N, C-alpha and C positions, 0 to 999 in steps of 0.2 A: 672465867672467859666468855666473851659476849656471846650470845645466841646467834645462829648461821642466818639471821634475818639480813636482807638489804644493807639498813643500815650499819649492823654489827659487822659484815663484810668490808663496807667502804672504810668504816671507822679504825676498826684494827689493823688493816693494811695501810690506811694513811699515817697511824700510830708508828709500824713497821718501818714503812718506807721511810719517815722522818728521820730515823733513828742511823739509818743505812747511805741518805744523800743528802747534800747540803742543797742548798738554796741553788732553785734555780737557774740559769745565765739568762742575760739580757738577751733568752730568742724565744717568745711563748709559743708552745703549741696550739694549733686551733682547738678548741673544744667544741663539744658537743653539747645541742640544746637538750633541758633535759626530756622524758620522754612524754610529761604529759604537754611541753610545746610541740613535740611533734604532732603527737595525735589530733591536737586543737588546730594545727596549720595545715597540715598534707596529711590525706590517710595514707597508711603505710599496709601493702599485703604482704603476708611472710612475716619472716623473722629477719628484720633487717640488722646485719650484727652491729653490737656499739661501736662507735667512732674512736680510732687510735687515740687515746690522748698526747701521744708523743710523733704524731704525723707533723712531719717537717718536709720542705721542700718539693718536690714532683710537680712544680707549675709547669715546664715543659710538656709534658704527658696529660696532666688536667687541660691544656689548651689544647690538646690535640683529640679530645673527646668532642663530638659534633655538641656546641652549647646549644640550646633553646629546641624545639622540633618545628618543623615542614607541616602546612596544612593540606596539603598533596601526596606525601612520602612518606614511609617510617625513617626513619634515619638507623643504622645499624651499626654498631661499632666494635669490633672484636680485638680484645684486649689480651695478649701472649705474650708468655715466657717461661721461663724454666719456673722450677718449684725453689720458692723462698725470696723470689724477686718484688712480691708485693701487691698482685695483682688483686686479691680480694681488697685488702687494705685500702686500694686505691679507687676502686670500686665504691668502696664504702663511702669514703672521702667524699667522692663525687657525688654522692646520693646525699650526704648531708648539706653539703652548699647547694644543690638545688632545693633543700628543703630550707636552707637561709634565705635563698634570693626568693623562697615563695614563686616561682615561675612554670610550677610544673602542677598537675592537677593531684596526681596520686603516683606512688613509687610502690611497685611489686617486685619482691627480691625471692628467685627461686635459686634453691641450690638441685643445679639440674646434671650431675653426675652420674645419673641411673632413668632410666626410663620411669620407673616408679616415683620417683622424686620429683621429677618434671611434670608429671601426671597429678601428682596431690598439690603442689605449687598451683598448676593452671586450675584444679578445684577451686582454690581458694581466690583468684583470678575470675572463677564463674560468678562466685558468688557476691562479689564486689562490686561486678557489674550487673547482679540483678539476674545473670543470666541459671539455669538450672547446672546443680554438679552431675556428674558424670552417673549414669544411673546404668543398672545393671546388664540392660539389653543393649546398651550402645556400645562401637565399637570404640578403642583406643583411638582409631585413627578419626573416625567423626566425632568424636567429642572433641579433640585437638582441631580438626577443621573449625568446627562451630565457635570455639574461642576466640581462633584467631580472626574468625568471622567477627565475632564480637568486639573485639579491639579494634579492627579497623573501620567500625562504625561508632566507636565511643566518641562522643563528641569532645571531651575534654582530654588535655596534652598527659602524656605521661611516659614515667622511664621503668622499662622492666629490664630485670636483671637477672641472666641465667649465666650463674656461679659456679665455674668448674666444669666445662663439660669437657665427656670426653669423644661421643661418638655424634655427626653430624646430623643421621639420617634423622633423630628425635627432634633434635632442635630446626632443621630446615620446614618442617612440616609447622611449628609451632609459629613459625615468624610473620608477623604481618607484614603486608606489602605496602598496604596507603592507612591514611590515617593522621591522625596527630602525636603519633608516637616516639620515643626513641628505645631500642632494644642495646643493653651491656652487656656484651658475653666474654666472659673469661674463661683460659684456656691455656693448657703449653700447647695445643697441637698449632705449628706456624701457619701448615696452609688451609687453616681455618676460615679464615676469610676471605680467601680469593673462590673457596667453597660453594661459600655462602653469598659470594657479591656483595661484602661488606668492606667498611674503613678498617684495615689491617692498623693497629695500634701495639709496635715491639717494645714492650717496656725493659728497660735496660736497667741495672744496677744504680747506686748513686752515683751522682756527681761529687769531685773529691770534698767540695766546699759543704754539700747534701749531709757527707758521713760525717763530719766533723759536727754539724747541725744537730745529728741523728742521736749521736754518742751523747751531744750537750744537752739534750731535751729528756735522757736518763738520768744522767751523773750530773748536771751543773757541772760546777769548774773543779770537780773531783780529780781529773789528771790534767796534765796540760796538752796544748794543742799538737804539739809536736810527735808526743806519744800515740795518740790520738791518730792521727794521720798515718802514723808508721803500721800502726793495729789496723786501720780500715784497708791499708795497701795488702795488708796479709791476710786479710780474707775478703780480697779484692771487690771492696767497697759494696760486698754482698748484704742486702737489709738483713735477713735474716740471722747472718753471720754476726753483724755488729750491737744484734740484740742479745746473743750470747754474751759476748765479750763484754759488754755493758753489765750483764748480771754478773759476770764472775768479779769485776772492778768493783762494783757496788759493795760488796761482798767479801773485800780485802783481799783477793789474789791477786801476788803482786803482776804487774806489765812484766817482767822477766820471763814468768814461767809462762804465762799465756804467750807468748813470743815464742818461747820454747816449743810448746804443743803444736803452734803454727808453722813453725820453721821446718818441723819433720815430716812435712807433708806438701809436696810438689801444689804449686800454684793452681794450676791446671786440673789436678784432682778434687774437686769443688765438696761434691758429695762424702768424701773420704774425712776433706778439713772440719766439715759440718759435722759429722758423727765423732771425731775426735774432739771437739769442743764440747759441745752436748757428753758426753762420757768423763772430761773434764769436771763438767758441772756435776753430772750425776752422782760422781764419786765421792762427791763431797756434801751429798743430802744424807740425813739422818736413816737411819734404817724403815724407819714409818712411811717418811716423805716418798722416799724409794720405791717402796711397796704401794704407795697412793698412785705414782708415775704409771707405776703398771699396770694399776688397773684399768687408768684412763687411759692404757695405750688398746685397750681392748674393745672399747666402745667409738662411737663418731666423735669426733674430735670437737664438733660445738655445741653449744648449749649442752654440758655435763649437768647433772642435779648434783647440788651440794648444801640445799637448805636442811635437809636430812641426815647430813655425814653423823652428827655425834649418834644418832639412834642406831645405824648400819651395824647388822651384826654379823660382823668380820669372824672369820675362825680361821685361824687364831686370832683373836683380838687384837686388834691395832691401837696401838699407845698414840694417845692426843692427836687424834685425826685430822681437828682445826688446826692446830699449831701447822702440821705436815701440810696442810694446805696453802699457809702463809708461807711455810720453807719453799715452797715450789715457787708459788708467784714473788718472790726476793728473789729465785734465783734465775729468773726470766723463763722458767719452763711451761709456764701456764700464765693465763691470763684470768682474772675474777670481772664479772660481769653481775652485781646483786647475788641472786640466787645460781649463777650458771657458771661454771671455769670451761676453758676451752685451751685447745692444746694444739699445737700444730702438726699436719700431716706426716711433714716429714720428719718429725721427732715421734711422732710415734711408730712411722716404719724403723726408725734407729732403735727405738726401746725394744720393738720387738724384734731384730735382729738379733741383738747383743743377750736375750733371754736365754738362757740355758734351758736347753730341752730337755736333757738328759735324765730318767728317774735319780732322785736322790732317795737315803736311807730313811724308810718308814721311821717316825709317821709324818714325816715332812713329805709337802706333793712339790713335784719338780715345779721351778718357778714360773715357768710359762702356765702351768694349771693351777697355780696358786692365784694367778694373775686373772685367769678368766672367774677362778670361784668367787673373788673379792670384785671383780664387776658386776658379777650378775648378783651380790647380795648387795650392791650399790644402788642399782637400778630395782631390785625388790621392794627395797624401802621405799621407792619412789609411787610402789603400784597401789592403786587403790583396790579398797578392797572389796567393790563392786562393780564391775565393769559393766552393768546393766543400765546405769546408771546416766542421763543423760550428763550431767554434770561431772563425770568421769572421763568423759571420750575426750576432751581436748587435752586433759591430762596425759593421758595413754598415748597421744598422739604427738605429744612431745615427749615420749621416753622411745617411740616406734624405731626410730635408727638407730638408737643405741641397742636394741634388741634385734635389729635386722643384721649388725654389725658384729654382735657376740654368739649369735647363732653363726656366722662365716666362722668365725675366729675358733669355736669349740669344733667346727665339722673338721678343721686344717688340723686341729691337734687332738684330734679325737681319740688315738691309742695312751694319751697322757691323761687323758680328763677322767675322774671319778664319776661313777653313775649317779651319786645323788646331785652331785653338781651338772650335768647334763640333764639330770631331770628339771631341775631350776632353772634351768635356760631354754628347755623345753617349755614350761609351765610360762616362763614370761612371752615367748611364743604366744603360747596360744592364748593367754590374758590381751594380747594386741591383737590379735585376728578375731577374736570374740568382740571384742569392741565395737571393732571395725561392724563387723556383721550387726549387733547390735544397734548400731547406727545408720542403717540401711546401706552402708557401702558393700554390699557380697561381692561386687566387683572385684574389691579390695583385699576383702577376707579370703576368697577363695584360693587365690595364689600364694597368701601367708599357709596356710591349712596345706597347701600341695608342699611345700615346703618343710613345714613342719611333720608332715608323714615322711619323706625322705630322711629328715632328721632322726625321729624316732625308729626307723630301719636301720638306722647305720649306727648310731651313738648309745640310743637305749635299749632297742628292742622292741619288736611292736608289742604292745600289749591290750 
């Protein structure tokens, strides 16, 4: 088994994929430039997700996004749709096309689903613009105003993406009104564009032809067009539904069986349909792969660290974690990008909802508790031993979203979590908060320590 370096992941995945997938159909997907090309051409602020290698179609929606920038006012677009339609993927593709066109000075990507995440992202923008990051004495509102002003005065054109926005108040204050920028917001909120005074772009499901293209970009000529059209209709041309079905077809699940699952659920109950599809895939996983998916569902869905997967001290031991990882990828339940994995938020929610939460006979832990224990062990394997060192801070920052999610999941499931696991989760939170404090970001460290105090009182007891 190759080590989980970037080359090891991509090389083994390619060999696994070649076993299951025939030659690609004559409709090549758009490919991303490699990271070196991106860094050399246009500065990227934040973690721009990898380009979807199977991205197809969507030209009408890409065309509606305002191309270019204005010299007098910022162009703002709000891309809205339900979950599973592909908002983030479309925004990612748009950014890469701007990179290829080389018609923009810089691109910033911020996952803005919480106030904390938005402020963290704006901190990175501040560094790029040569502005000071937020100080302990600076209120959050004043900091947002300062960075908004810096963007308005920026001589260079830019694209600022605010992904997965839920609340308007935080975002509205951050939007520059003048300058040479373009702001692209993705959200489920259909009324957000009007409230922000922005261009609204409602993203729909695939057109019939695009649905066939999407299948073929994943399957080649493995299945005939007529069968693909029928399956696409049964999932309502929903992009995420097509991806799930493609994973099942690639692994030999008969078309008739997939149709049977889909026909059991009314077409207008999309969420139930997705749950049924996912469950059909999860049921076919090996026990170790299913356990790994459970762990991935307890942390942030993006940037899941897998480079140390073989060294994680799972308890009880997890057999063949690397093979389990590729098992998940072959079923299209996760995506791999070098040393990281990602899982869709909707799949995470579906997996969590399906996990039995009742107590089982000792010594086994309830499945929900085992998932949290495995997730904590995974994150602990990547935690630097000394968070006082400057070179550790970036590593801890990448783990921070996973730790915050893990703290929340532990609080929600507190009665089922063993004390030693709760203490490990608390330790991870303490390391993340301490790293922020050591780096001088006391304004970010303080609320994390306050959260840990509540966690300690409720879950592990005050000590």
